C-alpha positions in Angstrom: 24.8 -33.8 -7.5 25.6 -33.7 -3.8 28.2 -31.1 -4.5 25.5 -29.0 -6.3 23.1 -29.4 -3.4 25.7 -28.3 -0.8 26.5 -25.3 -3.0 22.8 -24.4 -3.3 22.5 -24.6 0.5 25.4 -22.4 0.9 24.0 -20.0 -1.7 21.2 -18.9 0.6 22.0 -15.3 1.6 22.9 -14.8 5.2 24.1 -11.2 5.1 21.5 -8.4 5.9 19.9 -7.2 2.7 18.0 -4.2 4.0 19.7 -0.8 3.5 20.3 0.9 6.9 18.3 3.9 5.8 15.1 1.8 5.9 15.5 0.7 9.5 12.6 1.7 11.7 10.5 3.1 8.9 9.1 -0.1 7.5 5.8 0.1 9.5 3.1 2.1 7.9 -0.2 3.1 9.5 -2.0 3.2 6.1 -1.2 -0.4 5.2 -2.8 -1.5 8.5 -5.8 0.8 8.3 -6.6 0.3 4.6 -6.6 -3.4 5.2 -8.9 -3.1 8.2 -11.2 -0.8 6.3 -11.4 -3.2 3.3 -12.2 -6.0 5.7 -14.7 -4.5 8.1 -15.8 -1.0 7.0 -19.4 -0.4 6.0 -18.5 3.3 5.8 -14.9 4.4 5.1 -14.1 8.0 6.3 -10.5 7.0 6.8 -8.3 7.6 3.7 -8.3 11.0 2.0 -9.9 10.5 -1.3 -13.3 11.6 -2.6 -15.9 8.9 -3.5 -17.5 11.3 -5.9 -16.3 11.8 -9.5 -14.0 14.5 -10.9 -15.9 17.3 -12.7 -17.5 16.5 -16.0 -15.3 18.9 -18.0 -12.2 17.0 -16.8 -13.6 13.5 -17.6 -14.8 14.7 -21.0 -11.3 16.1 -21.7 -9.8 12.7 -20.7 -12.0 10.8 -23.1 -11.3 13.3 -25.9 -7.5 13.1 -25.3 -7.5 9.3 -25.2 -9.6 8.8 -28.3 -8.4 11.8 -30.3 -6.0 12.0 -33.3 -3.0 13.0 -31.3 -1.4 9.6 -30.9 1.7 11.2 -29.3 -0.3 11.5 -26.1 0.2 7.8 -25.7 4.0 8.2 -25.8 6.7 9.9 -23.6 6.5 13.6 -23.3 9.2 16.0 -21.8 10.6 14.4 -18.6 10.2 17.4 -16.4 6.6 18.1 -17.4 4.4 18.0 -20.5 4.9 21.4 -22.2 1.2 22.4 -22.3 1.0 21.7 -18.5 4.1 23.5 -17.4 3.1 26.5 -19.5 -0.3 26.8 -18.0 1.0 26.1 -14.4 3.6 28.9 -14.9 0.9 31.3 -16.1 -1.6 30.3 -13.4 0.9 30.4 -10.4 2.6 33.4 -11.8 -0.7 35.2 -11.5 -1.2 34.0 -7.9 2.4 34.8 -6.9 2.6 38.1 -8.8 5.8 37.2 -10.7 6.9 35.9 -14.1 7.6 32.2 -14.0 9.6 30.3 -16.6 7.7 27.1 -17.4 10.8 25.2 -18.4 12.8 26.0 -15.2 10.4 27.2 -12.5 7.9 24.3 -12.7 8.4 20.5 -12.6 5.6 17.9 -12.9 5.8 14.9 -10.6 4.0 11.6 -10.0 1.6 13.2 -7.5 2.6 15.5 -4.7 4.0 12.5 -2.9 6.9 12.2 -5.4 7.4 16.0 -5.3 8.1 15.6 -1.5 10.4 12.7 -2.1 12.4 14.7 -4.7 12.7 17.7 -2.3 14.1 15.6 0.6 16.5 13.6 -1.7 17.7 16.8 -3.4 18.2 19.0 -0.4 18.9 16.9 2.7 22.3 15.6 3.6 23.5 13.3 6.4 23.2 15.2 9.6 20.9 18.0 8.3 17.9 18.8 10.5 14.4 19.3 9.0 11.7 21.0 11.1 8.3 19.3 10.9 5.2 20.8 12.5 3.0 18.3 14.4 0.5 16.9 13.6 2.0 16.2 10.1 1.2 14.2 7.0 3.0 11.0 8.0 5.4 10.5 5.0 7.5 13.6 5.9 9.3 11.8 8.7 10.4 8.6 6.9 11.3 10.6 3.8 13.6 12.9 5.8 15.2 9.8 7.4 15.7 8.0 4.1 17.6 11.1 2.9 19.9 10.8 6.0 18.4 13.8 7.7 17.1 14.2 11.3 13.5 15.3 11.8 12.9 17.9 14.5 9.3 18.2 15.7 7.4 21.2 16.9 3.8 20.8 17.9 0.8 23.0 17.3 -0.7 23.4 20.8 -4.5 23.7 21.2 -6.0 26.6 23.2 -9.4 25.9 24.7 -12.1 27.9 22.9 -14.2 30.4 24.9 -17.7 29.8 26.3 -18.5 26.2 25.2 -18.0 26.9 21.5 -16.6 24.1 19.3 -12.9 24.2 18.9 -11.6 25.4 15.5 -8.4 24.3 13.8 -7.3 28.0 14.2 -7.2 27.3 18.0 -4.1 25.0 17.4 -1.1 27.3 17.3 2.7 27.3 17.3 4.4 28.7 20.4 6.8 31.3 18.8 9.5 30.8 21.4 9.3 27.0 21.0 9.5 27.2 17.2 12.4 29.7 17.4 14.3 27.3 19.7 14.2 24.5 17.0 16.2 26.5 14.4 20.0 26.0 14.6 23.0 26.0 12.2 22.1 22.3 11.4 18.6 23.3 10.2 18.4 22.8 6.4 14.6 23.1 5.9 11.2 23.4 7.4 8.2 21.6 6.0 5.0 23.7 6.0 1.6 22.2 5.2 -1.1 24.7 4.9 -4.0 24.0 4.8 -2.8 21.2 7.2 -3.7 17.5 7.0 -4.9 16.2 9.5 -6.2 19.3 11.4 -7.5 21.4 8.5 -5.6 24.4 9.9 -5.0 27.3 7.5 -2.0 29.1 8.8 -2.7 32.9 9.2 -0.5 35.5 7.6 1.0 36.3 11.0 1.9 32.7 11.6 3.5 32.5 8.1 5.5 35.7 8.7 6.9 34.2 11.9 8.1 31.1 9.9 9.4 33.3 7.0 11.4 35.5 9.4 13.1 32.5 10.9 13.8 31.0 7.5 15.4 34.2 6.3 17.3 34.7 9.6 18.8 31.2 9.6 19.0 30.8 5.8 16.7 27.8 5.8 14.7 26.3 2.9 10.9 26.0 3.1 9.2 22.9 1.5 5.6 24.2 1.3 3.0 21.4 0.8 -0.1 23.3 -0.5 -2.1 20.5 -2.0 -5.3 21.7 -0.3 -4.8 25.3 -1.5 -8.3 25.5 -3.0 -10.1 23.8 -0.2 -10.5 26.7 2.2 -13.7 27.5 4.0 -15.6 30.4 5.7 -14.0 33.0 3.5 -10.5 32.3 4.9 -7.5 33.3 2.8 -4.8 30.8 1.8 -1.6 32.8 2.0 1.3 31.5 -0.1 4.5 31.7 2.0 6.5 32.1 -1.2 4.8 35.5 -1.7 6.3 36.9 1.6 9.4 39.0 1.5 12.6 36.9 1.1 10.8 33.6 0.6 10.5 33.1 -3.2 14.2 32.3 -3.4 14.1 29.6 -0.7 10.7 28.0 -1.2 9.5 25.0 -3.2 5.7 25.0 -3.5 4.1 21.6 -4.0 0.6 21.1 -5.6 -1.6 18.2 -6.6 -4.1 17.7 -9.4 -5.6 14.9 -7.3 -6.8 17.3 -4.6 -7.3 20.2 -7.0 -9.6 18.3 -9.4 -10.8 15.5 -7.1 -8.9 12.9 -9.1 -6.4 11.4 -6.7 -5.8 8.3 -8.8 -4.3 10.3 -11.7 -1.2 11.0 -9.7 -0.2 14.3 -11.2 1.6 16.7 -8.9 4.0 19.6 -9.4 6.6 21.8 -7.8 6.9 25.5 -8.4 10.0 27.4 -7.3 13.2 29.2 -8.5 15.3 27.3 -11.0 18.3 27.3 -8.6 16.3 25.0 -6.4 14.3 23.1 -9.0 17.4 22.1 -11.0 18.3 19.7 -8.1 14.8 18.2 -8.1 15.3 17.5 -11.8 18.3 15.4 -10.9 16.4 13.2 -8.5 13.3 13.0 -10.8 15.2 11.9 -13.9 17.0 9.2 -11.9 13.9 7.8 -10.2 10.6 8.0 -12.1 11.9 9.9 -15.1 8.5 10.7 -16.4 4.7 11.0 -15.5 1.7 9.8 -17.5 1.4 12.0 -20.6 -2.3 11.8 -21.1 -3.1 12.7 -17.5 -0.8 15.8 -17.8 -2.5 16.8 -21.0 -6.0 16.7 -19.3 -4.8 18.5 -16.2 -3.4 21.2 -18.5 -6.9 21.6 -20.1 -8.5 21.8 -16.6 -6.1 24.6 -15.6 -6.7 26.4 -18.9 -10.5 26.4 -18.2 -9.9 27.6 -14.6 -7.6 30.4 -15.7 -10.4 31.7 -18.0 -13.0 31.4 -15.2 -10.7 32.6 -12.4 -12.8 34.2 -9.6 -16.1 33.5 -11.4 -18.9 31.6 -9.7 -18.7 28.7 -12.3 -15.0 28.1 -11.5 -14.5 24.6 -10.1 -12.1 26.2 -7.6 -15.0 28.2 -6.2 -17.7 25.5 -6.5 -15.7 22.6 -4.9 -15.0 24.4 -1.6 -18.6 25.5 -1.4 -19.8 21.9 -1.7 -17.2 20.6 0.7 -18.0 23.3 3.3 -21.6 22.0 3.4 -20.3 18.4 3.8 -18.0 19.6 6.6 -20.8 21.4 8.4 -23.0 18.3 8.1 -20.4 16.0 9.6 -19.6 18.6 12.3 -23.3 18.6 13.4 -23.5 14.8 13.1 -20.5 14.2 15.4 -21.4 17.0 17.8 -24.9 15.5 18.2 -23.5 12.2 19.4 -20.8 13.7 21.7 -17.7 13.2 19.5 -16.4 16.8 19.8 -15.3 18.0 16.3 -12.5 20.5 15.7 -14.0 22.6 13.0 -11.4 22.7 10.1 -10.7 25.9 8.2 -9.6 23.8 5.1 -8.9 20.4 3.6 -10.9 17.2 3.4 -10.5 16.4 7.0 -11.8 17.0 10.5 -10.5 15.7 13.8 -12.9 14.8 16.6 -12.3 14.3 20.3 -13.4 10.7 21.4 -13.0 11.2 25.2 -16.8 10.7 25.8 -16.6 7.3 24.0 -13.7 6.0 26.0 -15.9 3.8 28.2 -16.8 1.7 25.1 -13.2 0.8 24.4 -11.3 -0.4 27.5 -7.8 0.9 28.3 -5.0 -1.6 28.1 -2.4 -0.5 30.8 1.3 -0.4 29.7 0.3 -0.9 26.0 2.7 0.5 23.5 -0.2 1.3 21.1 -1.7 4.8 21.5 -5.3 4.8 22.8 -6.8 6.4 19.6 -5.2 3.7 17.5 -6.9 0.9 19.5 -10.1 2.9 19.5 -10.1 3.3 15.7 -9.4 -0.4 15.2 -12.2 -1.3 17.6 -14.6 1.1 15.9 -14.1 -0.3 12.4 -14.4 -3.9 13.6 -17.4 -3.3 15.9 -19.2 -0.4 14.3 -18.1 -0.7 10.6 -17.0 3.0 10.6 -13.4 3.6 9.5 -11.3 6.7 10.6 -7.6 7.3 11.3 -6.1 7.9 14.7 -4.5 11.3 15.2 -1.5 9.8 16.9 -0.5 8.5 13.4 0.4 12.1 12.6 2.8 12.5 15.6 6.2 11.2 16.4 8.1 10.6 19.6 7.2 12.4 22.8 4.0 14.0 21.7 2.4 10.8 20.4 0.6 10.2 23.6 -0.4 13.8 24.4 -3.0 13.8 21.5 -4.2 10.2 21.7 -7.9 10.9 22.2 -8.6 12.2 18.7 -9.5 10.6 15.4 -9.5 12.0 11.9 -12.5 11.7 9.5 -12.5 12.5 5.8 -15.7 14.4 4.7 -14.9 14.5 0.9 -17.6 11.9 0.4 -21.0 11.5 -1.3 -23.9 12.7 0.8 -25.1 9.1 1.0 -21.7 8.0 2.5 -21.9 10.8 5.2 -25.6 9.9 5.9 -24.6 6.2 6.4 -21.8 7.4 8.8 -24.4 9.5 10.7 -26.7 6.5 11.0 -23.9 4.4 12.5 -23.1 7.2 15.0 -26.8 7.7 16.0 -27.3 4.0 16.6 -24.2 3.9 18.7 -25.4 6.8 20.8 -28.8 5.1 21.3 -27.0 1.9 22.5 -24.8 3.9 24.8 -27.8 5.8 26.4 -30.1 2.8 26.8 -29.9 1.2 30.2 
């Protein structure tokens, strides 16, 4: 027995168990802020999901599919995408891109856009490859590049002050062409483009995309184009698809999301669209990781796209109604923030807007020599003391620029009117408390 005990003591593992590729990427802002919001928030404008339901036609299709006679919808379907879904996606995106797409080779369905991104980095990025990421960026790009063995190279959008006291727009945040050009080298394997951009809500203009496309062609670089907010564009702005520019189809993987498209983020249906010579490598990663996505959710998303193809460009199309509704919500939150002195940056697209908190700094004391960016402390203080959850902008930066943009926080306005009104009430009360002697 003593022999057994001494063996079991020895049996405790002493060697490191963590793979080296996980070093330094184990911290995650969302884990912290989701927990804080769950504990303290009366109103959560932090995470990017709607608190309103998906459209009725989609919910009805789900109920029909679940309870209908086709019991195969409860079983595996084709690993790279349920045939009805890849067919309609090929038709739909073929129309948008002006080319014939093969549903079996040019489209792959993934577990949300998140897994699509993971497949791209795993399939294309080798040890030592550089991947250009435009800041501020959706925060999973950096750890995913590092997990694939690549090196992220950051280039920031730089804000230009708007004229004559107007509110800043996300369009005022721009790439410096010389700075962007300097980031491309023979080690550059890919650039990640996110337009409309989370967190700023910037919709890249045709001119900006042409600059990126020219550099991709010149340096023979791939473009991973995260277009999950493609339908959420405001003020008559145009969402230009970089894959439609000269020389870009052959080197671009487009990523889309049913969660953002149909306001159903919990269904986790995403997709990639691109040439088969690129997608065949995504297939390899997909079949050796998740293998397969929920069949019934894919069936319902296929029905949603079928409806939208028939109503394309018509006023009753969900893709026209949703941005109209969200633009009103955006305008309401812009007014609400502006009225209390949190200067909003008016977004051209997405669920999000970023606001400047400089005028509220007196409420949250600075901690000299703190490693934590100011906006992160501010957002934590705000949720604990005011019950309002938002996300610090510094969470969307890495390295040297993290502290340059640490007086902004990101709000999500894809919420019920009652949620936005409750947020406004908190802000108004806060303003009154600040101004009372």
